[in-house]
mmCIF file of the protein (N, C-alpha, C, O) and its ligand, coordinates in Angstrom:
data_MODEL
# 
_entry.id   MODEL 
# 
loop_
_entity.id 
_entity.type 
_entity.pdbx_number_of_molecules 
1 polymer     1 
2 non-polymer 1 
# 
_entity_poly.entity_id                      1 
_entity_poly.type                           'polypeptide(L)' 
_entity_poly.nstd_linkage                   no 
_entity_poly.nstd_monomer                   no 
_entity_poly.pdbx_seq_one_letter_code       MTKYICQNCKTEITPNDLRLLPGVKCPKCSHRILIKKRSLIAKPVKAR 
_entity_poly.pdbx_seq_one_letter_code_can   MTKYICQNCKTEITPNDLRLLPGVKCPKCSHRILIKKRSLIAKPVKAR 
_entity_poly.pdbx_strand_id                 A 
# 
loop_
_entity_poly_seq.entity_id 
_entity_poly_seq.num 
_entity_poly_seq.mon_id 
_entity_poly_seq.hetero 
1 1  MET n 
1 2  THR n 
1 3  LYS n 
1 4  TYR n 
1 5  ILE n 
1 6  CYS n 
1 7  GLN n 
1 8  ASN n 
1 9  CYS n 
1 10 LYS n 
1 11 THR n 
1 12 GLU n 
1 13 ILE n 
1 14 THR n 
1 15 PRO n 
1 16 ASN n 
1 17 ASP n 
1 18 LEU n 
1 19 ARG n 
1 20 LEU n 
1 21 LEU n 
1 22 PRO n 
1 23 GLY n 
1 24 VAL n 
1 25 LYS n 
1 26 CYS n 
1 27 PRO n 
1 28 LYS n 
1 29 CYS n 
1 30 SER n 
1 31 HIS n 
1 32 ARG n 
1 33 ILE n 
1 34 LEU n 
1 35 ILE n 
1 36 LYS n 
1 37 LYS n 
1 38 ARG n 
1 39 SER n 
1 40 LEU n 
1 41 ILE n 
1 42 ALA n 
1 43 LYS n 
1 44 PRO n 
1 45 VAL n 
1 46 LYS n 
1 47 ALA n 
1 48 ARG n 
# 
loop_
_struct_asym.id 
_struct_asym.entity_id 
A 1 
B 2 
# 
loop_
_chem_comp.id 
_chem_comp.type 
_chem_comp.mon_nstd_flag 
ALA 'L-peptide linking' y 
ARG 'L-peptide linking' y 
ASN 'L-peptide linking' y 
ASP 'L-peptide linking' y 
CYS 'L-peptide linking' y 
GLN 'L-peptide linking' y 
GLU 'L-peptide linking' y 
GLY 'peptide linking'   y 
HIS 'L-peptide linking' y 
ILE 'L-peptide linking' y 
LEU 'L-peptide linking' y 
LYS 'L-peptide linking' y 
MET 'L-peptide linking' y 
PRO 'L-peptide linking' y 
SER 'L-peptide linking' y 
THR 'L-peptide linking' y 
TYR 'L-peptide linking' y 
VAL 'L-peptide linking' y 
ZN  non-polymer         . 
# 
_pdbx_entity_nonpoly.entity_id   2 
_pdbx_entity_nonpoly.name        ? 
_pdbx_entity_nonpoly.comp_id     ZN 
# 
_pdbx_nonpoly_scheme.asym_id         B 
_pdbx_nonpoly_scheme.entity_id       2 
_pdbx_nonpoly_scheme.mon_id          ZN 
_pdbx_nonpoly_scheme.ndb_seq_num     1 
_pdbx_nonpoly_scheme.pdb_seq_num     101 
_pdbx_nonpoly_scheme.auth_seq_num    101 
_pdbx_nonpoly_scheme.pdb_mon_id      ZN 
_pdbx_nonpoly_scheme.auth_mon_id     ZN 
_pdbx_nonpoly_scheme.pdb_strand_id   A 
_pdbx_nonpoly_scheme.pdb_ins_code    . 
# 
loop_
_atom_site.group_PDB 
_atom_site.id 
_atom_site.type_symbol 
_atom_site.label_atom_id 
_atom_site.label_alt_id 
_atom_site.label_comp_id 
_atom_site.label_asym_id 
_atom_site.label_entity_id 
_atom_site.label_seq_id 
_atom_site.pdbx_PDB_ins_code 
_atom_site.Cartn_x 
_atom_site.Cartn_y 
_atom_site.Cartn_z 
_atom_site.occupancy 
_atom_site.B_iso_or_equiv 
_atom_site.pdbx_formal_charge 
_atom_site.auth_seq_id 
_atom_site.auth_comp_id 
_atom_site.auth_asym_id 
_atom_site.auth_atom_id 
_atom_site.pdbx_PDB_model_num 
ATOM   1   N  N  . MET A 1 1  ? -3.329  3.787   8.940   1.00 0.00 ? 1   MET A N  1 
ATOM   2   C  CA . MET A 1 1  ? -3.666  2.767   7.933   1.00 0.00 ? 1   MET A CA 1 
ATOM   3   C  C  . MET A 1 1  ? -2.565  2.691   6.891   1.00 0.00 ? 1   MET A C  1 
ATOM   4   O  O  . MET A 1 1  ? -2.023  3.709   6.460   1.00 0.00 ? 1   MET A O  1 
ATOM   5   N  N  . THR A 1 2  ? -2.254  1.503   6.504   1.00 0.00 ? 2   THR A N  1 
ATOM   6   C  CA . THR A 1 2  ? -1.189  1.313   5.531   1.00 0.00 ? 2   THR A CA 1 
ATOM   7   C  C  . THR A 1 2  ? -1.760  1.122   4.138   1.00 0.00 ? 2   THR A C  1 
ATOM   8   O  O  . THR A 1 2  ? -2.617  0.267   3.914   1.00 0.00 ? 2   THR A O  1 
ATOM   9   N  N  . LYS A 1 3  ? -1.285  1.913   3.226   1.00 0.00 ? 3   LYS A N  1 
ATOM   10  C  CA . LYS A 1 3  ? -1.707  1.749   1.836   1.00 0.00 ? 3   LYS A CA 1 
ATOM   11  C  C  . LYS A 1 3  ? -0.618  1.042   1.060   1.00 0.00 ? 3   LYS A C  1 
ATOM   12  O  O  . LYS A 1 3  ? 0.545   1.006   1.460   1.00 0.00 ? 3   LYS A O  1 
ATOM   13  N  N  . TYR A 1 4  ? -1.029  0.488   -0.050  1.00 0.00 ? 4   TYR A N  1 
ATOM   14  C  CA . TYR A 1 4  ? -0.058  -0.191  -0.908  1.00 0.00 ? 4   TYR A CA 1 
ATOM   15  C  C  . TYR A 1 4  ? -0.049  0.456   -2.281  1.00 0.00 ? 4   TYR A C  1 
ATOM   16  O  O  . TYR A 1 4  ? -1.072  0.943   -2.762  1.00 0.00 ? 4   TYR A O  1 
ATOM   17  N  N  . ILE A 1 5  ? 1.104   0.452   -2.893  1.00 0.00 ? 5   ILE A N  1 
ATOM   18  C  CA . ILE A 1 5  ? 1.219   0.982   -4.243  1.00 0.00 ? 5   ILE A CA 1 
ATOM   19  C  C  . ILE A 1 5  ? 1.811   -0.095  -5.138  1.00 0.00 ? 5   ILE A C  1 
ATOM   20  O  O  . ILE A 1 5  ? 2.815   -0.724  -4.804  1.00 0.00 ? 5   ILE A O  1 
ATOM   21  N  N  . CYS A 1 6  ? 1.175   -0.292  -6.271  1.00 0.00 ? 6   CYS A N  1 
ATOM   22  C  CA . CYS A 1 6  ? 1.678   -1.275  -7.224  1.00 0.00 ? 6   CYS A CA 1 
ATOM   23  C  C  . CYS A 1 6  ? 3.000   -0.796  -7.790  1.00 0.00 ? 6   CYS A C  1 
ATOM   24  O  O  . CYS A 1 6  ? 3.141   0.349   -8.218  1.00 0.00 ? 6   CYS A O  1 
ATOM   25  N  N  . GLN A 1 7  ? 3.959   -1.698  -7.780  1.00 0.00 ? 7   GLN A N  1 
ATOM   26  C  CA . GLN A 1 7  ? 5.281   -1.313  -8.260  1.00 0.00 ? 7   GLN A CA 1 
ATOM   27  C  C  . GLN A 1 7  ? 5.271   -1.092  -9.766  1.00 0.00 ? 7   GLN A C  1 
ATOM   28  O  O  . GLN A 1 7  ? 6.105   -0.367  -10.309 1.00 0.00 ? 7   GLN A O  1 
ATOM   29  N  N  . ASN A 1 8  ? 4.319   -1.724  -10.426 1.00 0.00 ? 8   ASN A N  1 
ATOM   30  C  CA . ASN A 1 8  ? 4.286   -1.670  -11.883 1.00 0.00 ? 8   ASN A CA 1 
ATOM   31  C  C  . ASN A 1 8  ? 3.541   -0.447  -12.412 1.00 0.00 ? 8   ASN A C  1 
ATOM   32  O  O  . ASN A 1 8  ? 4.084   0.313   -13.214 1.00 0.00 ? 8   ASN A O  1 
ATOM   33  N  N  . CYS A 1 9  ? 2.286   -0.252  -11.962 1.00 0.00 ? 9   CYS A N  1 
ATOM   34  C  CA . CYS A 1 9  ? 1.459   0.814   -12.537 1.00 0.00 ? 9   CYS A CA 1 
ATOM   35  C  C  . CYS A 1 9  ? 1.152   1.930   -11.544 1.00 0.00 ? 9   CYS A C  1 
ATOM   36  O  O  . CYS A 1 9  ? 0.408   2.859   -11.858 1.00 0.00 ? 9   CYS A O  1 
ATOM   37  N  N  . LYS A 1 10 ? 1.724   1.836   -10.350 1.00 0.00 ? 10  LYS A N  1 
ATOM   38  C  CA . LYS A 1 10 ? 1.599   2.887   -9.333  1.00 0.00 ? 10  LYS A CA 1 
ATOM   39  C  C  . LYS A 1 10 ? 0.161   3.115   -8.862  1.00 0.00 ? 10  LYS A C  1 
ATOM   40  O  O  . LYS A 1 10 ? -0.183  4.210   -8.416  1.00 0.00 ? 10  LYS A O  1 
ATOM   41  N  N  . THR A 1 11 ? -0.659  2.100   -8.961  1.00 0.00 ? 11  THR A N  1 
ATOM   42  C  CA . THR A 1 11 ? -2.026  2.218   -8.483  1.00 0.00 ? 11  THR A CA 1 
ATOM   43  C  C  . THR A 1 11 ? -2.062  2.083   -6.964  1.00 0.00 ? 11  THR A C  1 
ATOM   44  O  O  . THR A 1 11 ? -1.421  1.200   -6.393  1.00 0.00 ? 11  THR A O  1 
ATOM   45  N  N  . GLU A 1 12 ? -2.816  2.962   -6.322  1.00 0.00 ? 12  GLU A N  1 
ATOM   46  C  CA . GLU A 1 12 ? -2.943  2.872   -4.868  1.00 0.00 ? 12  GLU A CA 1 
ATOM   47  C  C  . GLU A 1 12 ? -3.962  1.810   -4.508  1.00 0.00 ? 12  GLU A C  1 
ATOM   48  O  O  . GLU A 1 12 ? -5.066  1.778   -5.051  1.00 0.00 ? 12  GLU A O  1 
ATOM   49  N  N  . ILE A 1 13 ? -3.580  0.945   -3.588  1.00 0.00 ? 13  ILE A N  1 
ATOM   50  C  CA . ILE A 1 13 ? -4.462  -0.135  -3.168  1.00 0.00 ? 13  ILE A CA 1 
ATOM   51  C  C  . ILE A 1 13 ? -4.618  -0.067  -1.654  1.00 0.00 ? 13  ILE A C  1 
ATOM   52  O  O  . ILE A 1 13 ? -3.636  -0.044  -0.911  1.00 0.00 ? 13  ILE A O  1 
ATOM   53  N  N  . THR A 1 14 ? -5.856  -0.036  -1.221  1.00 0.00 ? 14  THR A N  1 
ATOM   54  C  CA . THR A 1 14 ? -6.125  0.007   0.212   1.00 0.00 ? 14  THR A CA 1 
ATOM   55  C  C  . THR A 1 14 ? -6.262  -1.415  0.745   1.00 0.00 ? 14  THR A C  1 
ATOM   56  O  O  . THR A 1 14 ? -6.531  -2.343  -0.017  1.00 0.00 ? 14  THR A O  1 
ATOM   57  N  N  . PRO A 1 15 ? -6.076  -1.586  2.060   1.00 0.00 ? 15  PRO A N  1 
ATOM   58  C  CA . PRO A 1 15 ? -6.250  -2.917  2.666   1.00 0.00 ? 15  PRO A CA 1 
ATOM   59  C  C  . PRO A 1 15 ? -7.630  -3.499  2.367   1.00 0.00 ? 15  PRO A C  1 
ATOM   60  O  O  . PRO A 1 15 ? -7.785  -4.716  2.260   1.00 0.00 ? 15  PRO A O  1 
ATOM   61  N  N  . ASN A 1 16 ? -8.629  -2.631  2.233   1.00 0.00 ? 16  ASN A N  1 
ATOM   62  C  CA . ASN A 1 16 ? -9.971  -3.088  1.874   1.00 0.00 ? 16  ASN A CA 1 
ATOM   63  C  C  . ASN A 1 16 ? -9.981  -3.743  0.496   1.00 0.00 ? 16  ASN A C  1 
ATOM   64  O  O  . ASN A 1 16 ? -10.628 -4.768  0.282   1.00 0.00 ? 16  ASN A O  1 
ATOM   65  N  N  . ASP A 1 17 ? -9.255  -3.133  -0.428  1.00 0.00 ? 17  ASP A N  1 
ATOM   66  C  CA . ASP A 1 17 ? -9.181  -3.694  -1.776  1.00 0.00 ? 17  ASP A CA 1 
ATOM   67  C  C  . ASP A 1 17 ? -8.515  -5.065  -1.747  1.00 0.00 ? 17  ASP A C  1 
ATOM   68  O  O  . ASP A 1 17 ? -8.905  -5.983  -2.469  1.00 0.00 ? 17  ASP A O  1 
ATOM   69  N  N  . LEU A 1 18 ? -7.498  -5.177  -0.889  1.00 0.00 ? 18  LEU A N  1 
ATOM   70  C  CA . LEU A 1 18 ? -6.771  -6.446  -0.799  1.00 0.00 ? 18  LEU A CA 1 
ATOM   71  C  C  . LEU A 1 18 ? -7.663  -7.564  -0.291  1.00 0.00 ? 18  LEU A C  1 
ATOM   72  O  O  . LEU A 1 18 ? -7.512  -8.724  -0.675  1.00 0.00 ? 18  LEU A O  1 
ATOM   73  N  N  . ARG A 1 19 ? -8.602  -7.195  0.583   1.00 0.00 ? 19  ARG A N  1 
ATOM   74  C  CA . ARG A 1 19 ? -9.495  -8.225  1.115   1.00 0.00 ? 19  ARG A CA 1 
ATOM   75  C  C  . ARG A 1 19 ? -10.403 -8.783  0.037   1.00 0.00 ? 19  ARG A C  1 
ATOM   76  O  O  . ARG A 1 19 ? -10.767 -9.959  0.062   1.00 0.00 ? 19  ARG A O  1 
ATOM   77  N  N  . LEU A 1 20 ? -10.760 -7.942  -0.898  1.00 0.00 ? 20  LEU A N  1 
ATOM   78  C  CA . LEU A 1 20 ? -11.661 -8.377  -1.966  1.00 0.00 ? 20  LEU A CA 1 
ATOM   79  C  C  . LEU A 1 20 ? -10.931 -9.220  -3.005  1.00 0.00 ? 20  LEU A C  1 
ATOM   80  O  O  . LEU A 1 20 ? -11.540 -9.983  -3.754  1.00 0.00 ? 20  LEU A O  1 
ATOM   81  N  N  . LEU A 1 21 ? -9.613  -9.061  -3.029  1.00 0.00 ? 21  LEU A N  1 
ATOM   82  C  CA . LEU A 1 21 ? -8.851  -9.770  -4.049  1.00 0.00 ? 21  LEU A CA 1 
ATOM   83  C  C  . LEU A 1 21 ? -8.426  -11.154 -3.568  1.00 0.00 ? 21  LEU A C  1 
ATOM   84  O  O  . LEU A 1 21 ? -8.141  -11.346 -2.386  1.00 0.00 ? 21  LEU A O  1 
ATOM   85  N  N  . PRO A 1 22 ? -8.388  -12.093 -4.468  1.00 0.00 ? 22  PRO A N  1 
ATOM   86  C  CA . PRO A 1 22 ? -7.854  -13.423 -4.124  1.00 0.00 ? 22  PRO A CA 1 
ATOM   87  C  C  . PRO A 1 22 ? -6.332  -13.389 -4.114  1.00 0.00 ? 22  PRO A C  1 
ATOM   88  O  O  . PRO A 1 22 ? -5.696  -13.567 -5.152  1.00 0.00 ? 22  PRO A O  1 
ATOM   89  N  N  . GLY A 1 23 ? -5.760  -13.163 -2.960  1.00 0.00 ? 23  GLY A N  1 
ATOM   90  C  CA . GLY A 1 23 ? -4.315  -13.068 -2.884  1.00 0.00 ? 23  GLY A CA 1 
ATOM   91  C  C  . GLY A 1 23 ? -3.859  -11.631 -3.042  1.00 0.00 ? 23  GLY A C  1 
ATOM   92  O  O  . GLY A 1 23 ? -4.656  -10.743 -3.345  1.00 0.00 ? 23  GLY A O  1 
ATOM   93  N  N  . VAL A 1 24 ? -2.597  -11.415 -2.837  1.00 0.00 ? 24  VAL A N  1 
ATOM   94  C  CA . VAL A 1 24 ? -2.064  -10.061 -2.919  1.00 0.00 ? 24  VAL A CA 1 
ATOM   95  C  C  . VAL A 1 24 ? -1.564  -9.777  -4.317  1.00 0.00 ? 24  VAL A C  1 
ATOM   96  O  O  . VAL A 1 24 ? -0.533  -10.291 -4.751  1.00 0.00 ? 24  VAL A O  1 
ATOM   97  N  N  . LYS A 1 25 ? -2.327  -8.938  -5.018  1.00 0.00 ? 25  LYS A N  1 
ATOM   98  C  CA . LYS A 1 25 ? -1.866  -8.509  -6.337  1.00 0.00 ? 25  LYS A CA 1 
ATOM   99  C  C  . LYS A 1 25 ? -2.611  -7.262  -6.761  1.00 0.00 ? 25  LYS A C  1 
ATOM   100 O  O  . LYS A 1 25 ? -3.655  -6.925  -6.201  1.00 0.00 ? 25  LYS A O  1 
ATOM   101 N  N  . CYS A 1 26 ? -2.076  -6.592  -7.738  1.00 0.00 ? 26  CYS A N  1 
ATOM   102 C  CA . CYS A 1 26 ? -2.683  -5.368  -8.224  1.00 0.00 ? 26  CYS A CA 1 
ATOM   103 C  C  . CYS A 1 26 ? -3.957  -5.695  -9.010  1.00 0.00 ? 26  CYS A C  1 
ATOM   104 O  O  . CYS A 1 26 ? -3.932  -6.556  -9.889  1.00 0.00 ? 26  CYS A O  1 
ATOM   105 N  N  . PRO A 1 27 ? -5.077  -5.015  -8.700  1.00 0.00 ? 27  PRO A N  1 
ATOM   106 C  CA . PRO A 1 27 ? -6.347  -5.269  -9.397  1.00 0.00 ? 27  PRO A CA 1 
ATOM   107 C  C  . PRO A 1 27 ? -6.312  -4.818  -10.846 1.00 0.00 ? 27  PRO A C  1 
ATOM   108 O  O  . PRO A 1 27 ? -7.111  -5.280  -11.661 1.00 0.00 ? 27  PRO A O  1 
ATOM   109 N  N  . LYS A 1 28 ? -5.407  -3.930  -11.169 1.00 0.00 ? 28  LYS A N  1 
ATOM   110 C  CA . LYS A 1 28 ? -5.363  -3.411  -12.541 1.00 0.00 ? 28  LYS A CA 1 
ATOM   111 C  C  . LYS A 1 28 ? -4.493  -4.263  -13.454 1.00 0.00 ? 28  LYS A C  1 
ATOM   112 O  O  . LYS A 1 28 ? -4.919  -4.678  -14.531 1.00 0.00 ? 28  LYS A O  1 
ATOM   113 N  N  . CYS A 1 29 ? -3.267  -4.516  -13.006 1.00 0.00 ? 29  CYS A N  1 
ATOM   114 C  CA . CYS A 1 29 ? -2.327  -5.169  -13.917 1.00 0.00 ? 29  CYS A CA 1 
ATOM   115 C  C  . CYS A 1 29 ? -1.893  -6.547  -13.406 1.00 0.00 ? 29  CYS A C  1 
ATOM   116 O  O  . CYS A 1 29 ? -1.085  -7.224  -14.041 1.00 0.00 ? 29  CYS A O  1 
ATOM   117 N  N  . SER A 1 30 ? -2.443  -6.962  -12.238 1.00 0.00 ? 30  SER A N  1 
ATOM   118 C  CA . SER A 1 30 ? -2.132  -8.275  -11.672 1.00 0.00 ? 30  SER A CA 1 
ATOM   119 C  C  . SER A 1 30 ? -0.663  -8.435  -11.289 1.00 0.00 ? 30  SER A C  1 
ATOM   120 O  O  . SER A 1 30 ? -0.170  -9.551  -11.132 1.00 0.00 ? 30  SER A O  1 
ATOM   121 N  N  . HIS A 1 31 ? 0.014   -7.325  -11.143 1.00 0.00 ? 31  HIS A N  1 
ATOM   122 C  CA . HIS A 1 31 ? 1.391   -7.367  -10.677 1.00 0.00 ? 31  HIS A CA 1 
ATOM   123 C  C  . HIS A 1 31 ? 1.399   -7.775  -9.205  1.00 0.00 ? 31  HIS A C  1 
ATOM   124 O  O  . HIS A 1 31 ? 0.538   -7.351  -8.435  1.00 0.00 ? 31  HIS A O  1 
ATOM   125 N  N  . ARG A 1 32 ? 2.357   -8.586  -8.823  1.00 0.00 ? 32  ARG A N  1 
ATOM   126 C  CA . ARG A 1 32 ? 2.308   -9.143  -7.471  1.00 0.00 ? 32  ARG A CA 1 
ATOM   127 C  C  . ARG A 1 32 ? 3.155   -8.392  -6.465  1.00 0.00 ? 32  ARG A C  1 
ATOM   128 O  O  . ARG A 1 32 ? 3.075   -8.657  -5.266  1.00 0.00 ? 32  ARG A O  1 
ATOM   129 N  N  . ILE A 1 33 ? 3.950   -7.476  -6.930  1.00 0.00 ? 33  ILE A N  1 
ATOM   130 C  CA . ILE A 1 33 ? 4.804   -6.759  -5.993  1.00 0.00 ? 33  ILE A CA 1 
ATOM   131 C  C  . ILE A 1 33 ? 4.177   -5.406  -5.637  1.00 0.00 ? 33  ILE A C  1 
ATOM   132 O  O  . ILE A 1 33 ? 4.085   -4.506  -6.471  1.00 0.00 ? 33  ILE A O  1 
ATOM   133 N  N  . LEU A 1 34 ? 3.756   -5.292  -4.391  1.00 0.00 ? 34  LEU A N  1 
ATOM   134 C  CA . LEU A 1 34 ? 3.165   -4.052  -3.920  1.00 0.00 ? 34  LEU A CA 1 
ATOM   135 C  C  . LEU A 1 34 ? 4.080   -3.425  -2.883  1.00 0.00 ? 34  LEU A C  1 
ATOM   136 O  O  . LEU A 1 34 ? 4.690   -4.113  -2.063  1.00 0.00 ? 34  LEU A O  1 
ATOM   137 N  N  . ILE A 1 35 ? 4.159   -2.112  -2.939  1.00 0.00 ? 35  ILE A N  1 
ATOM   138 C  CA . ILE A 1 35 ? 5.012   -1.398  -1.994  1.00 0.00 ? 35  ILE A CA 1 
ATOM   139 C  C  . ILE A 1 35 ? 4.152   -0.843  -0.871  1.00 0.00 ? 35  ILE A C  1 
ATOM   140 O  O  . ILE A 1 35 ? 3.123   -0.216  -1.124  1.00 0.00 ? 35  ILE A O  1 
ATOM   141 N  N  . LYS A 1 36 ? 4.561   -1.066  0.343   1.00 0.00 ? 36  LYS A N  1 
ATOM   142 C  CA . LYS A 1 36 ? 3.817   -0.511  1.474   1.00 0.00 ? 36  LYS A CA 1 
ATOM   143 C  C  . LYS A 1 36 ? 4.052   0.981   1.572   1.00 0.00 ? 36  LYS A C  1 
ATOM   144 O  O  . LYS A 1 36 ? 5.176   1.472   1.459   1.00 0.00 ? 36  LYS A O  1 
ATOM   145 N  N  . LYS A 1 37 ? 2.951   1.685   1.787   1.00 0.00 ? 37  LYS A N  1 
ATOM   146 C  CA . LYS A 1 37 ? 3.074   3.135   1.946   1.00 0.00 ? 37  LYS A CA 1 
ATOM   147 C  C  . LYS A 1 37 ? 2.272   3.551   3.163   1.00 0.00 ? 37  LYS A C  1 
ATOM   148 O  O  . LYS A 1 37 ? 1.054   3.378   3.196   1.00 0.00 ? 37  LYS A O  1 
ATOM   149 N  N  . ARG A 1 38 ? 2.931   4.085   4.141   1.00 0.00 ? 38  ARG A N  1 
ATOM   150 C  CA . ARG A 1 38 ? 2.227   4.481   5.355   1.00 0.00 ? 38  ARG A CA 1 
ATOM   151 C  C  . ARG A 1 38 ? 1.665   5.889   5.208   1.00 0.00 ? 38  ARG A C  1 
ATOM   152 O  O  . ARG A 1 38 ? 2.371   6.827   4.838   1.00 0.00 ? 38  ARG A O  1 
ATOM   153 N  N  . SER A 1 39 ? 0.380   6.008   5.508   1.00 0.00 ? 39  SER A N  1 
ATOM   154 C  CA . SER A 1 39 ? -0.267  7.309   5.383   1.00 0.00 ? 39  SER A CA 1 
ATOM   155 C  C  . SER A 1 39 ? 0.005   8.181   6.600   1.00 0.00 ? 39  SER A C  1 
ATOM   156 O  O  . SER A 1 39 ? -0.158  9.400   6.564   1.00 0.00 ? 39  SER A O  1 
ATOM   157 N  N  . LEU A 1 40 ? 0.423   7.524   7.679   1.00 0.00 ? 40  LEU A N  1 
ATOM   158 C  CA . LEU A 1 40 ? 0.714   8.292   8.881   1.00 0.00 ? 40  LEU A CA 1 
ATOM   159 C  C  . LEU A 1 40 ? 2.016   9.057   8.723   1.00 0.00 ? 40  LEU A C  1 
ATOM   160 O  O  . LEU A 1 40 ? 3.020   8.526   8.247   1.00 0.00 ? 40  LEU A O  1 
ATOM   161 N  N  . ILE A 1 41 ? 1.975   10.290  9.124   1.00 0.00 ? 41  ILE A N  1 
ATOM   162 C  CA . ILE A 1 41 ? 3.186   11.099  9.082   1.00 0.00 ? 41  ILE A CA 1 
ATOM   163 C  C  . ILE A 1 41 ? 3.921   10.921  10.404  1.00 0.00 ? 41  ILE A C  1 
ATOM   164 O  O  . ILE A 1 41 ? 3.327   11.014  11.479  1.00 0.00 ? 41  ILE A O  1 
ATOM   165 N  N  . ALA A 1 42 ? 5.188   10.670  10.310  1.00 0.00 ? 42  ALA A N  1 
ATOM   166 C  CA . ALA A 1 42 ? 5.981   10.454  11.511  1.00 0.00 ? 42  ALA A CA 1 
ATOM   167 C  C  . ALA A 1 42 ? 5.986   11.711  12.364  1.00 0.00 ? 42  ALA A C  1 
ATOM   168 O  O  . ALA A 1 42 ? 6.270   12.806  11.879  1.00 0.00 ? 42  ALA A O  1 
ATOM   169 N  N  . LYS A 1 43 ? 5.674   11.541  13.616  1.00 0.00 ? 43  LYS A N  1 
ATOM   170 C  CA . LYS A 1 43 ? 5.666   12.691  14.512  1.00 0.00 ? 43  LYS A CA 1 
ATOM   171 C  C  . LYS A 1 43 ? 7.081   12.987  14.990  1.00 0.00 ? 43  LYS A C  1 
ATOM   172 O  O  . LYS A 1 43 ? 7.836   12.088  15.359  1.00 0.00 ? 43  LYS A O  1 
ATOM   173 N  N  . PRO A 1 44 ? 7.409   14.247  14.972  1.00 0.00 ? 44  PRO A N  1 
ATOM   174 C  CA . PRO A 1 44 ? 8.738   14.616  15.467  1.00 0.00 ? 44  PRO A CA 1 
ATOM   175 C  C  . PRO A 1 44 ? 8.829   14.438  16.974  1.00 0.00 ? 44  PRO A C  1 
ATOM   176 O  O  . PRO A 1 44 ? 7.936   14.832  17.724  1.00 0.00 ? 44  PRO A O  1 
ATOM   177 N  N  . VAL A 1 45 ? 9.911   13.844  17.387  1.00 0.00 ? 45  VAL A N  1 
ATOM   178 C  CA . VAL A 1 45 ? 10.116  13.619  18.826  1.00 0.00 ? 45  VAL A CA 1 
ATOM   179 C  C  . VAL A 1 45 ? 11.183  14.585  19.335  1.00 0.00 ? 45  VAL A C  1 
ATOM   180 O  O  . VAL A 1 45 ? 12.256  14.733  18.751  1.00 0.00 ? 45  VAL A O  1 
ATOM   181 N  N  . LYS A 1 46 ? 10.848  15.224  20.428  1.00 0.00 ? 46  LYS A N  1 
ATOM   182 C  CA . LYS A 1 46 ? 11.820  16.170  20.987  1.00 0.00 ? 46  LYS A CA 1 
ATOM   183 C  C  . LYS A 1 46 ? 12.983  15.434  21.631  1.00 0.00 ? 46  LYS A C  1 
ATOM   184 O  O  . LYS A 1 46 ? 12.804  14.542  22.460  1.00 0.00 ? 46  LYS A O  1 
ATOM   185 N  N  . ALA A 1 47 ? 14.154  15.827  21.233  1.00 0.00 ? 47  ALA A N  1 
ATOM   186 C  CA . ALA A 1 47 ? 15.350  15.217  21.804  1.00 0.00 ? 47  ALA A CA 1 
ATOM   187 C  C  . ALA A 1 47 ? 15.828  16.071  22.971  1.00 0.00 ? 47  ALA A C  1 
ATOM   188 O  O  . ALA A 1 47 ? 15.845  17.300  22.895  1.00 0.00 ? 47  ALA A O  1 
ATOM   189 N  N  . ARG A 1 48 ? 16.207  15.416  24.026  1.00 0.00 ? 48  ARG A N  1 
ATOM   190 C  CA . ARG A 1 48 ? 16.679  16.193  25.174  1.00 0.00 ? 48  ARG A CA 1 
ATOM   191 C  C  . ARG A 1 48 ? 18.173  16.496  25.061  1.00 0.00 ? 48  ARG A C  1 
ATOM   192 O  O  . ARG A 1 48 ? 18.740  17.142  25.941  1.00 0.00 ? 48  ARG A O  1 
HETATM 193 ZN ZN . ZN  B 2 .  ? -0.544  -2.555  -11.106 1.00 0.00 2 101 ZN  A ZN 1 
# 
């Protein structure tokens, strides 16, 4: 699942929160620039 972080106030926003909001913006400060943050940790791949 991809989380978003507000560039302005660093509030974490889940995709669920985005669905409730009219458009993409921070629910706290109404800042429109959100940074994508992936919660999945990249798995190490064995190199041959
Ligand atoms: Zn914000």
